C-alpha positions as CSV (number, residue, x, y, z in Angstrom):
1,M,0.0,0.0,0.0
2,S,1.0,3.6,-0.5
3,S,1.0,6.8,-0.9
4,A,1.3,10.5,-1.1
5,E,4.9,11.8,-0.9
6,R,6.0,14.6,1.4
7,L,8.6,16.5,-0.5
8,E,11.1,17.3,2.2
9,F,14.3,15.4,2.9
10,V,14.3,13.4,6.1
11,S,17.2,11.6,7.7
12,V,16.9,7.9,8.6
13,E,17.1,8.8,12.3
14,D,14.3,11.4,12.1
15,Y,12.2,9.0,10.1
16,L,12.4,6.2,12.6
17,K,11.7,8.7,15.5
18,Q,8.6,10.0,13.6
19,E,7.3,6.5,12.9
20,E,7.4,5.7,16.6
21,I,4.7,8.2,17.3
22,A,3.0,8.4,13.8
23,L,-0.7,7.7,13.6
24,T,-0.3,6.4,10.1
25,R,2.5,4.3,8.5
26,N,5.0,5.9,6.2
27,E,7.6,4.4,3.8
28,Y,11.0,5.9,3.4
29,V,12.7,6.0,0.0
30,D,16.2,7.5,0.0
31,G,15.3,10.5,2.2
32,W,11.7,11.0,1.1
33,V,8.7,10.0,3.1
34,R,5.6,8.5,1.6
35,A,2.4,8.0,3.5
36,M,0.6,4.7,3.0
37,T,-3.1,4.2,2.3
38,G,-5.4,1.4,3.6
39,G,-6.4,-1.6,1.6
40,S,-9.7,-3.1,0.6
41,V,-11.4,-6.0,2.3
42,R,-10.4,-8.3,-0.5
43,H,-6.7,-7.1,-0.3
44,N,-6.7,-7.9,3.4
45,I,-8.3,-11.3,3.0
46,V,-5.6,-12.4,0.5
47,K,-2.8,-11.0,2.7
48,T,-4.2,-12.6,5.9
49,N,-4.7,-16.0,4.2
50,C,-1.0,-16.0,3.3
51,L,0.0,-15.1,6.8
52,I,-2.2,-17.8,8.3
53,Y,-1.1,-20.6,6.0
54,L,2.5,-19.8,6.1
55,G,2.3,-19.4,9.9
56,R,0.9,-22.9,10.2
57,N,3.5,-24.4,7.9
58,L,6.4,-22.7,9.7
59,L,5.2,-23.2,13.3
60,G,8.0,-24.3,15.6
61,R,10.7,-23.4,13.0
62,S,13.3,-20.6,12.9
63,C,11.6,-18.9,9.9
64,R,8.7,-16.7,10.7
65,P,6.2,-14.6,8.7
66,F,5.7,-10.9,9.6
67,D,2.7,-8.9,8.4
68,S,2.6,-5.3,7.2
69,D,3.2,-3.9,10.6
70,M,6.9,-4.8,10.3
71,K,9.2,-2.6,8.3
72,L,11.8,-3.9,5.9
73,R,15.1,-2.0,5.7
74,I,17.0,-2.0,2.5
75,R,20.5,-0.5,2.5
76,R,22.6,0.2,-0.5
77,E,25.9,2.1,-0.8
78,R,24.4,5.6,-0.5
79,E,20.7,4.8,-0.1
80,T,18.4,3.5,2.6
81,R,14.8,2.5,2.2
82,F,12.1,1.3,4.6
83,Y,9.1,-0.5,3.2
84,Y,6.1,-2.2,4.8
85,P,5.6,-5.3,2.7
86,D,2.2,-7.0,2.9
87,L,4.1,-10.1,4.2
88,Q,7.8,-11.1,4.6
89,V,9.3,-14.4,5.9
90,V,12.5,-14.1,7.8
91,C,14.8,-16.9,8.9
92,E,17.5,-14.7,10.6
93,S,15.5,-12.2,12.6
94,Q,16.5,-8.9,14.1
95,P,16.4,-8.8,18.0
96,P,12.9,-8.8,19.5
97,T,13.0,-5.1,20.2
98,A,13.9,-4.1,16.6
99,V,11.3,-2.3,14.5
100,F,12.5,-3.6,11.1
101,Q,13.9,-6.6,9.4
102,D,16.9,-6.8,7.0
103,S,17.0,-10.4,5.6
104,P,13.7,-11.8,4.3
105,V,13.8,-14.9,2.2
106,L,10.2,-14.3,0.9
107,I,8.3,-11.1,0.3
108,I,4.7,-11.0,-0.7
109,E,2.8,-8.0,-2.1
110,V,-0.9,-8.0,-3.0
111,L,-1.5,-5.6,-5.9
112,S,-3.9,-2.7,-5.6
113,P,-4.8,0.0,-8.2
114,S,-2.9,2.5,-6.1
115,T,0.2,0.4,-5.7
116,R,0.7,-1.6,-8.9
117,Q,3.3,0.7,-10.2
118,Y,5.4,0.7,-7.0
119,D,5.1,-3.1,-6.5
120,L,6.0,-4.0,-10.1
121,D,8.7,-1.4,-10.6
122,E,10.3,0.5,-7.7
123,K,9.8,-2.2,-5.1
124,M,10.6,-5.1,-7.3
125,S,14.0,-3.5,-8.2
126,A,14.7,-2.8,-4.5
127,Y,13.6,-6.2,-3.3
128,L,15.5,-8.2,-5.8
129,G,18.7,-6.5,-4.6
130,I,18.3,-8.1,-1.1
131,P,21.0,-10.8,-0.8
132,S,18.9,-13.1,1.4
133,L,15.8,-13.0,-0.8
134,Q,14.8,-16.2,-2.5
135,C,11.4,-15.2,-3.9
136,Y,9.3,-12.1,-4.5
137,L,5.6,-13.2,-4.8
138,I,3.2,-10.7,-6.4
139,L,-0.5,-11.5,-6.1
140,E,-3.4,-10.1,-7.9
141,Q,-6.4,-9.6,-5.6
142,H,-9.2,-9.6,-8.3
143,Q,-8.3,-13.0,-9.9
144,P,-6.2,-16.0,-9.0
145,E,-3.0,-14.9,-10.7
146,A,0.5,-14.3,-9.4
147,I,4.1,-13.6,-10.5
148,A,6.9,-15.3,-8.6
149,M,10.3,-13.8,-9.1
150,R,12.6,-16.7,-8.1
151,R,16.3,-16.6,-7.4
152,T,18.4,-19.0,-9.5
153,D,22.1,-19.4,-10.3
154,A,21.4,-17.2,-13.4
155,G,19.6,-14.5,-11.4
156,F,15.9,-13.9,-10.7
157,L,13.6,-15.7,-13.2
158,R,9.9,-14.7,-13.6
159,E,7.3,-17.5,-13.1
160,F,3.6,-16.8,-13.9
161,V,1.1,-18.7,-11.8
162,D,-2.5,-18.8,-13.0
163,G,-5.6,-20.7,-11.8
164,I,-7.2,-21.5,-8.5
165,D,-6.0,-25.1,-8.6
166,T,-2.3,-24.3,-9.0
167,V,0.4,-24.6,-6.3
168,I,3.3,-22.2,-5.5
169,E,6.2,-24.2,-4.3
170,L,8.5,-22.6,-1.7
171,P,11.3,-25.2,-1.5
172,F,13.6,-22.8,0.4
173,L,11.0,-23.0,3.2
174,G,10.1,-26.6,2.8
175,C,6.5,-25.8,2.1
176,S,4.1,-24.5,-0.5
177,L,1.0,-22.2,-0.9
178,T,-1.9,-23.2,-3.0
179,M,-3.9,-20.6,-4.8
180,R,-7.0,-22.0,-3.2
181,E,-5.5,-21.2,0.2
182,I,-4.4,-17.8,-0.9
183,Y,-7.9,-16.8,-2.2
184,D,-10.0,-18.6,0.4
185,G,-13.0,-16.4,1.0
186,V,-12.6,-14.3,-2.2
187,E,-15.6,-14.6,-4.5
188,F,-14.8,-14.1,-8.2
189,T,-17.4,-12.7,-10.6
190,P,-17.4,-14.0,-14.3
191,T,-15.1,-11.1,-15.1
192,C,-13.0,-11.7,-12.0
193,V,-13.7,-8.2,-10.7
194,Q,-15.7,-7.6,-7.5
195,E,-15.9,-3.8,-7.5
196,S,-15.5,-1.0,-10.0
197,E,-11.8,-0.1,-10.4
198,A,-10.7,1.7,-13.5
199,E,-7.5,-0.3,-13.8
200,Y,-9.4,-3.5,-14.0
201,E,-12.3,-2.5,-16.3
202,I,-12.6,-4.4,-19.5
203,P,-12.5,-2.1,-22.6
204,A,-15.7,-1.7,-24.5
205,G,-16.1,-4.2,-27.3
206,N,-14.1,-7.0,-25.7
C-alpha cells in the first residue's frame, strides 16, 4: 500500500523517530517519506490468508512470517529505504525489540490499483537486490494470478502462476502455498472483478 509523498528530505534517524509516534504508516525512500493508504477487504483477505497458512507451515521453526506492521530496511551504498511489505518471511531475525527486518527470504505484495506501479517497478527493483531474498511473490487480488520472481544461479527468473488449482512451491521454506488457500473467502465474478476499479475495467467491445 502507498502513498502520497512529502517533498522534504528526512534523515533515517528522524524518520524512525517519527514512525514511533505516527498515527499512520509511512515508507522511506532514500530520504523521502511516503504516506501509505489502507487496503480493501479483498486485499486484506488475501494478505491474511498468506499469513495464516505460512504461519501454520512454519510453526516451531526458525523462519517466521511478519505482516505489514513490520518494516523492511534495504540498504545500498548511498541509499536507505524502509518499506512495509504485505508479508515477509525471515529466517534470521533482528532482535525482539527491533522495528524492522533486514534479511527476508520471501516477500509477498498484494497488488492494488494505487500500488501496482510501486510493487511492479520500484519495489521489485529494490527487493531483488536483497542478498537473502529467494522469492518475491506478487499476487493479484481480483483474480487467481501471481508472479513469482525466483532466485536462480542465473539471477531472478519470472514465473507466472494462473488458476485456483495451482500450487506455488517454496522449496527454500520446505512448504508451499496453494492458490485455493491464498484466495480462500474471495468470490470471483465472471469477469474476476468484484468492484469498480478503472485499472481492472474491460475495454468496451471486448
